C-alpha positions in Angstrom: -20.3 13.4 7.4 -16.9 12.0 8.2 -17.0 8.2 8.4 -13.2 7.7 8.5 -11.4 8.8 11.7 -8.5 11.1 11.5 -6.0 8.4 12.6 -2.9 7.5 10.6 -1.8 3.9 11.0 1.6 2.7 10.0 3.7 -0.4 10.7 7.3 -0.9 11.8 8.2 -4.4 12.8 11.6 -5.8 13.5 13.0 -2.9 15.6 15.5 -1.7 13.0 16.4 2.0 12.7 14.2 3.9 10.2 16.1 4.8 7.0 16.2 8.4 5.8 13.4 7.9 3.3 11.1 6.8 6.1 12.0 9.7 8.3 11.4 12.1 5.3 8.0 10.6 4.6 6.8 10.7 8.3 8.0 14.3 8.4 5.6 15.1 5.5 2.7 13.5 7.4 3.5 15.7 10.4 3.6 18.8 8.3 0.4 18.2 6.3 -1.8 16.2 8.6 -2.4 18.6 11.5 -5.1 17.3 13.8 -4.5 13.6 12.9 -3.5 11.0 15.4 -0.5 8.8 14.6 -0.3 5.1 15.6 2.7 3.0 15.0 2.0 -0.8 15.0 4.9 -2.9 16.2 5.6 -5.9 18.5 4.6 -3.8 21.6 0.9 -3.4 20.5 0.2 -6.1 18.0 -0.1 -9.8 18.6 2.4 -11.4 16.2 0.9 -14.8 17.0 -2.7 -13.8 16.1 -2.9 -16.3 13.3 -0.7 -18.8 11.4 0.2 -16.5 8.5 1.4 -13.7 10.8 3.3 -16.0 13.1 5.1 -17.8 10.3 5.9 -14.5 8.4 7.3 -13.0 11.6 9.4 -16.1 12.4 10.9 -15.8 8.9 11.6 -12.1 9.5 9.4 -11.1 6.5 8.1 -8.1 8.3 6.4 -6.6 5.2 4.0 -9.5 5.1 3.3 -9.1 8.8 2.4 -5.5 8.0 0.1 -6.7 5.2 -2.2 -8.3 7.8 -1.6 -5.7 10.6 -2.8 -2.8 8.4 -6.0 -4.6 7.5 -6.7 -5.6 11.1 -6.1 -2.0 12.4 -8.3 -0.5 9.7 -11.1 -3.0 10.2 -11.1 -2.7 14.0 -10.4 1.1 14.4 -10.8 2.7 11.0 -8.6 5.5 9.8 -5.9 5.9 7.2 -3.1 3.4 6.6 0.2 4.7 5.1 3.3 2.7 4.1 6.3 4.3 5.7 7.7 5.3 2.3 4.6 7.2 1.4 5.1 11.0 1.1 2.0 13.1 1.8 1.4 16.4 -0.1 -2.0 17.5 1.3 -4.6 16.5 3.9 -7.1 13.7 3.3 -10.0 15.7 4.8 -12.2 15.8 1.8 -12.0 12.0 1.4 -13.2 11.1 4.9 -16.9 10.8 3.9 -16.2 7.6 2.0 -16.8 4.2 3.5 -13.3 3.4 2.3 -11.0 4.9 -0.3 -8.3 3.3 -2.4 -6.2 4.1 -5.4 -4.9 2.2 -8.4 -1.2 1.3 -8.3 -1.1 0.5 -12.0 -4.2 0.2 -14.3 -4.8 -3.4 -13.3 -4.0 -3.4 -9.6 -5.3 -1.6 -6.5 -2.6 -0.2 -4.2 -2.4 -1.0 -0.5 0.2 1.7 0.4 -2.5 4.3 1.1 -5.9 3.2 2.3 -8.7 5.0 4.1 -11.4 3.0 5.8 -14.3 3.4 8.2 -14.3 0.9 11.1 -16.1 -2.3 10.4 -16.0 -1.8 6.6 -17.2 -5.0 5.0 -14.6 -5.1 2.4 -11.8 -4.7 5.0 -13.4 -7.5 7.1 -13.4 -9.8 4.1 -9.8 -8.8 3.5 -8.9 -9.6 7.1 -10.8 -12.9 7.0 -9.0 -14.0 3.8 -5.8 -14.4 5.9 -7.4 -17.0 8.1 -7.4 -19.7 5.4 -3.8 -19.2 4.2 -0.3 -19.9 5.5 2.9 -18.0 4.9 4.9 -21.2 4.8 4.2 -23.7 1.9 4.4 -27.4 2.3 7.8 -27.5 0.7 9.1 -24.8 3.2 9.1 -22.0 0.7 7.3 -18.7 1.3 3.9 -17.7 0.1 4.9 -14.5 -1.6 1.4 -13.5 -2.9 1.2 -9.8 -2.3 -1.7 -8.1 -0.6 -2.1 -6.0 -3.7 -2.8 -9.1 -5.7 -5.1 -10.4 -3.0 -7.3 -7.3 -2.6 -7.4 -6.8 -6.4 -8.8 -10.3 -6.8 -11.3 -9.8 -4.0 -12.5 -6.5 -5.6 -12.9 -8.1 -9.0 -15.4 -10.4 -7.3 -17.3 -7.4 -6.2 -17.5 -6.1 -9.8 -14.6 -3.6 -9.7 -13.1 -3.1 -13.2 -9.3 -3.1 -13.1 -9.0 -0.3 -15.6 -7.4 2.5 -13.6 -10.5 4.6 -13.7 -12.5 6.2 -10.8 -15.2 3.9 -9.6 -17.5 3.6 -6.6 -18.9 0.3 -5.2 -22.0 0.8 -3.0 -21.5 -0.1 0.6 -17.7 -0.7 0.0 -15.9 2.5 -1.1 -14.3 4.7 -3.8 -11.4 3.8 -6.0 -9.3 6.6 -7.5 -6.9 6.7 -10.5 -3.1 6.1 -9.9 -2.3 9.9 -9.8 -4.1 10.4 -6.5 -2.1 8.1 -4.1 0.5 6.3 -6.2 1.7 8.6 -8.9 5.2 7.1 -9.0 5.3 4.7 -11.9 7.8 2.2 -10.6 7.8 0.1 -13.9 9.0 3.0 -16.0 10.5 5.1 -13.2 8.5 8.3 -13.8 6.3 10.6 -11.7 2.7 11.3 -12.7 2.0 13.9 -10.0 -1.0 16.2 -10.7 -3.0 18.8 -8.7 -5.1 15.8 -7.5 -2.2 14.0 -5.9 -2.6 13.5 -2.2 0.4 11.2 -1.6 3.1 9.3 -3.4 4.4 5.8 -2.7 8.2 5.8 -3.2 8.4 2.0 -3.5 11.5 1.8 -1.3 11.1 -2.0 -1.3 13.3 -2.6 1.7 11.7 -6.1 2.1 13.1 -7.3 -1.3 16.4 -9.1 -1.6 19.5 -6.8 -2.3 19.9 -8.2 -5.8 16.3 -7.1 -6.8 16.8 -3.7 -5.2 20.1 -3.3 -7.1 18.3 -4.1 -10.4 15.6 -1.5 -9.6 18.3 1.1 -8.8 20.0 0.5 -12.2 16.6 1.0 -14.0 16.0 4.1 -12.0 19.4 5.5 -13.0 18.7 4.7 -16.6 15.4 6.6 -16.4 17.3 9.7 -15.2 19.4 9.5 -18.4 16.8 8.7 -21.1 13.6 9.7 -19.2 10.7 7.6 -17.8 8.4 8.5 -20.7 11.0 7.1 -23.2 11.3 3.9 -21.1 7.5 3.6 -21.3 7.5 4.1 -25.0 10.3 1.6 -25.5 8.4 -1.0 -23.3 5.3 -0.5 -25.3 7.2 -0.9 -28.6 8.9 -4.1 -27.3 5.5 -5.5 -26.2 3.9 -4.9 -29.6 6.9 -6.3 -31.5 
Protein backbone atom coordinates (compact mmCIF):
# COMPACT_ATOMS: atom_id res chain seq x y z
CA UNK A 1 0.00 0.00 0.00
CA UNK A 2 1.32 3.41 -0.94
CA UNK A 3 1.54 5.77 2.04
CA UNK A 4 3.58 8.47 0.32
CA UNK A 5 1.78 10.53 -2.37
CA UNK A 6 3.33 10.90 -5.82
CA UNK A 7 4.08 14.59 -5.29
CA UNK A 8 7.52 16.13 -5.77
CA UNK A 9 8.16 19.20 -3.64
CA UNK A 10 11.03 21.59 -4.25
CA UNK A 11 11.87 25.14 -3.16
CA UNK A 12 13.01 28.19 -5.09
CA UNK A 13 12.98 31.37 -3.01
CA UNK A 14 14.49 34.70 -3.99
CA UNK A 15 13.28 34.86 -7.58
CA UNK A 16 16.67 34.39 -9.24
CA UNK A 17 17.00 32.55 -12.54
CA UNK A 18 17.66 28.85 -12.15
CA UNK A 19 21.25 27.87 -13.08
CA UNK A 20 21.99 25.18 -15.65
CA UNK A 21 22.61 22.47 -13.03
CA UNK A 22 19.11 23.06 -11.61
CA UNK A 23 17.50 22.96 -15.06
CA UNK A 24 19.36 19.72 -15.80
CA UNK A 25 18.21 18.12 -12.56
CA UNK A 26 14.57 19.17 -12.94
CA UNK A 27 14.73 17.78 -16.47
CA UNK A 28 15.75 14.40 -15.01
CA UNK A 29 12.69 14.46 -12.74
CA UNK A 30 10.41 15.08 -15.70
CA UNK A 31 11.98 12.18 -17.62
CA UNK A 32 11.91 9.59 -14.84
CA UNK A 33 8.94 10.56 -12.69
CA UNK A 34 6.00 10.20 -15.03
CA UNK A 35 2.73 10.36 -13.12
CA UNK A 36 4.15 12.50 -10.31
CA UNK A 37 2.87 15.98 -9.50
CA UNK A 38 5.46 18.78 -9.13
CA UNK A 39 5.07 21.63 -6.65
CA UNK A 40 7.50 24.55 -6.45
CA UNK A 41 7.43 26.37 -3.11
CA UNK A 42 8.27 30.06 -3.29
CA UNK A 43 7.02 33.43 -2.04
CA UNK A 44 3.72 33.03 -3.90
CA UNK A 45 2.52 29.97 -1.99
CA UNK A 46 4.51 29.90 1.25
CA UNK A 47 4.19 32.27 4.22
CA UNK A 48 7.69 33.64 4.78
CA UNK A 49 6.49 35.15 8.08
CA UNK A 50 5.18 31.87 9.48
CA UNK A 51 7.70 31.86 12.34
CA UNK A 52 10.68 33.87 13.60
CA UNK A 53 13.29 31.54 12.10
CA UNK A 54 11.89 31.73 8.57
CA UNK A 55 11.18 35.47 8.76
CA UNK A 56 14.74 36.25 9.91
CA UNK A 57 16.38 33.91 7.39
CA UNK A 58 14.38 35.40 4.54
CA UNK A 59 15.19 38.97 5.61
CA UNK A 60 18.88 38.00 5.57
CA UNK A 61 18.37 36.52 2.07
CA UNK A 62 19.56 33.13 3.31
CA UNK A 63 17.05 31.29 1.18
CA UNK A 64 18.55 27.83 1.75
CA UNK A 65 17.58 28.08 5.42
CA UNK A 66 14.07 29.18 4.46
CA UNK A 67 13.94 26.04 2.33
CA UNK A 68 15.03 23.95 5.31
CA UNK A 69 11.80 24.76 7.09
CA UNK A 70 9.57 24.93 4.01
CA UNK A 71 10.40 21.36 2.94
CA UNK A 72 9.59 19.98 6.37
CA UNK A 73 6.33 21.92 6.51
CA UNK A 74 5.28 20.76 3.03
CA UNK A 75 6.04 17.10 3.75
CA UNK A 76 4.36 17.13 7.14
CA UNK A 77 1.19 18.77 5.86
CA UNK A 78 0.86 17.18 2.42
CA UNK A 79 3.26 14.25 2.23
CA UNK A 80 5.23 13.39 -0.88
CA UNK A 81 8.89 13.53 -1.85
CA UNK A 82 11.15 16.53 -1.36
CA UNK A 83 14.10 17.06 -3.70
CA UNK A 84 16.80 19.71 -3.55
CA UNK A 85 16.98 21.45 -6.91
CA UNK A 86 20.48 20.04 -7.51
CA UNK A 87 19.34 16.43 -7.11
CA UNK A 88 19.49 14.35 -10.28
CA UNK A 89 17.02 11.46 -10.50
CA UNK A 90 17.90 8.16 -12.18
CA UNK A 91 14.76 6.08 -11.60
CA UNK A 92 11.26 6.34 -10.06
CA UNK A 93 10.68 6.13 -6.32
CA UNK A 94 7.60 3.92 -6.77
CA UNK A 95 8.87 0.94 -4.77
CA UNK A 96 9.64 3.16 -1.76
CA UNK A 97 6.19 4.68 -1.37
CA UNK A 98 5.06 2.04 1.16
CA UNK A 99 7.33 3.52 3.84
CA UNK A 100 6.04 5.95 6.44
CA UNK A 101 9.08 7.97 5.43
CA UNK A 102 12.35 7.26 3.68
CA UNK A 103 15.70 8.93 4.09
CA UNK A 104 19.32 8.26 3.17
CA UNK A 105 22.69 8.78 4.74
CA UNK A 106 24.78 11.67 3.41
CA UNK A 107 27.94 10.33 5.01
CA UNK A 108 28.10 7.50 7.52
CA UNK A 109 27.35 9.83 10.44
CA UNK A 110 24.70 12.14 8.96
CA UNK A 111 21.22 11.77 7.47
CA UNK A 112 20.68 13.70 4.24
CA UNK A 113 17.81 16.13 3.74
CA UNK A 114 18.25 16.55 -0.03
CA UNK A 115 15.92 13.63 -0.84
CA UNK A 116 13.13 12.79 1.61
CA UNK A 117 9.95 10.76 1.16
CA UNK A 118 7.21 11.15 3.75
CA UNK A 119 3.58 10.26 4.42
CA UNK A 120 1.43 13.22 5.54
CA UNK A 121 1.40 13.69 9.30
CA UNK A 122 4.50 11.55 9.87
CA UNK A 123 5.44 11.96 13.53
CA UNK A 124 9.15 12.39 12.86
CA UNK A 125 8.45 15.15 10.35
CA UNK A 126 6.10 16.85 12.80
CA UNK A 127 8.83 16.77 15.43
CA UNK A 128 11.23 18.21 12.87
CA UNK A 129 8.82 21.04 12.03
CA UNK A 130 8.14 21.77 15.69
CA UNK A 131 11.87 21.99 16.43
CA UNK A 132 12.02 25.24 14.45
CA UNK A 133 9.50 26.94 16.72
CA UNK A 134 12.00 27.22 19.57
CA UNK A 135 15.00 28.56 17.62
CA UNK A 136 15.87 31.81 15.87
CA UNK A 137 17.97 32.39 12.80
CA UNK A 138 19.51 35.53 14.29
CA UNK A 139 21.67 35.13 17.37
CA UNK A 140 21.82 37.74 20.11
CA UNK A 141 25.08 39.13 18.70
CA UNK A 142 23.49 39.55 15.26
CA UNK A 143 25.29 36.61 13.66
CA UNK A 144 23.43 33.84 11.87
CA UNK A 145 22.45 30.47 13.28
CA UNK A 146 24.12 28.27 10.68
CA UNK A 147 23.13 24.93 12.20
CA UNK A 148 22.14 22.80 9.20
CA UNK A 149 18.95 20.80 8.98
CA UNK A 150 21.18 17.76 8.35
CA UNK A 151 22.69 18.19 11.81
CA UNK A 152 19.27 18.87 13.33
CA UNK A 153 17.51 15.78 11.95
CA UNK A 154 20.50 13.54 12.66
CA UNK A 155 20.43 14.66 16.30
CA UNK A 156 16.66 14.10 16.52
CA UNK A 157 17.02 10.61 15.04
CA UNK A 158 19.78 9.66 17.46
CA UNK A 159 17.21 10.38 20.16
CA UNK A 160 14.91 7.83 18.52
CA UNK A 161 17.65 5.21 18.53
CA UNK A 162 18.98 5.50 14.98
CA UNK A 163 22.61 4.42 14.71
CA UNK A 164 24.63 6.87 12.65
CA UNK A 165 26.64 4.15 10.95
CA UNK A 166 25.62 4.45 7.30
CA UNK A 167 23.73 1.13 7.33
CA UNK A 168 20.11 0.38 6.40
CA UNK A 169 17.76 0.65 9.35
CA UNK A 170 14.04 0.90 10.07
CA UNK A 171 12.43 2.67 13.00
CA UNK A 172 8.90 1.48 13.72
CA UNK A 173 6.31 4.16 13.17
CA UNK A 174 8.92 6.54 11.74
CA UNK A 175 10.52 5.29 8.53
CA UNK A 176 13.39 3.61 6.70
CA UNK A 177 16.96 4.85 6.40
CA UNK A 178 19.06 3.80 3.42
CA UNK A 179 22.85 3.76 2.78
CA UNK A 180 24.52 6.71 1.07
CA UNK A 181 24.54 5.03 -2.35
CA UNK A 182 20.73 5.22 -2.65
CA UNK A 183 20.11 8.99 -2.64
CA UNK A 184 23.42 10.77 -2.06
CA UNK A 185 26.16 8.79 -3.80
CA UNK A 186 28.31 11.83 -4.51
CA UNK A 187 30.99 11.87 -1.81
CA UNK A 188 31.56 15.63 -1.60
CA UNK A 189 34.42 15.25 0.89
CA UNK A 190 36.57 13.18 -1.44
CA UNK A 191 34.86 14.23 -4.70
CA UNK A 192 33.97 10.77 -5.98
CA UNK A 193 30.75 9.10 -7.13
CA UNK A 194 29.52 5.93 -5.45
CA UNK A 195 26.68 5.16 -7.88
CA UNK A 196 25.36 1.57 -7.88
CA UNK A 197 22.37 -0.28 -9.33
CA UNK A 198 20.50 0.75 -6.15
CA UNK A 199 20.94 4.48 -6.77
CA UNK A 200 17.68 6.41 -7.18
CA UNK A 201 19.09 9.93 -7.16
CA UNK A 202 22.27 11.92 -6.65
CA UNK A 203 22.75 15.20 -4.82
CA UNK A 204 25.30 17.31 -6.71
CA UNK A 205 26.03 19.63 -3.75
CA UNK A 206 25.95 22.75 -5.92
CA UNK A 207 26.11 24.81 -2.67
CA UNK A 208 24.81 28.01 -4.22
CA UNK A 209 24.01 29.29 -0.71
CA UNK A 210 27.66 29.24 0.39
CA UNK A 211 30.00 32.26 0.09
CA UNK A 212 32.01 32.46 -3.18
CA UNK A 213 35.28 31.79 -1.33
CA UNK A 214 33.97 28.49 0.03
CA UNK A 215 32.64 27.43 -3.36
CA UNK A 216 35.98 28.32 -4.96
CA UNK A 217 37.79 26.06 -2.49
CA UNK A 218 35.36 23.25 -3.30
CA UNK A 219 35.96 23.75 -7.03
CA UNK A 220 39.72 23.50 -6.52
CA UNK A 221 39.31 20.26 -4.57
CA UNK A 222 37.03 18.90 -7.28
CA UNK A 223 39.61 19.73 -9.96
CA UNK A 224 42.30 17.96 -7.90
CA UNK A 225 40.07 14.89 -7.67
CA UNK A 226 39.83 14.78 -11.46
CA UNK A 227 43.64 14.63 -11.62
CA UNK A 228 44.50 12.16 -8.84
CA UNK A 229 41.11 10.48 -8.36
CA UNK A 230 38.59 10.64 -5.53
CA UNK A 231 39.61 7.25 -4.18
CA UNK A 232 43.18 8.46 -3.82
CA UNK A 233 41.98 11.56 -2.01
CA UNK A 234 40.02 9.33 0.37
CA UNK A 235 43.10 7.16 0.99
CA UNK A 236 45.24 10.24 1.59
CA UNK A 237 42.68 11.70 3.99
CA UNK A 238 42.54 8.41 5.90
CA UNK A 239 46.35 8.28 6.08
CA UNK A 240 46.57 11.87 7.37
CA UNK A 241 43.89 11.17 9.98
CA UNK A 242 45.80 8.17 11.31
CA UNK A 243 49.18 9.93 11.27
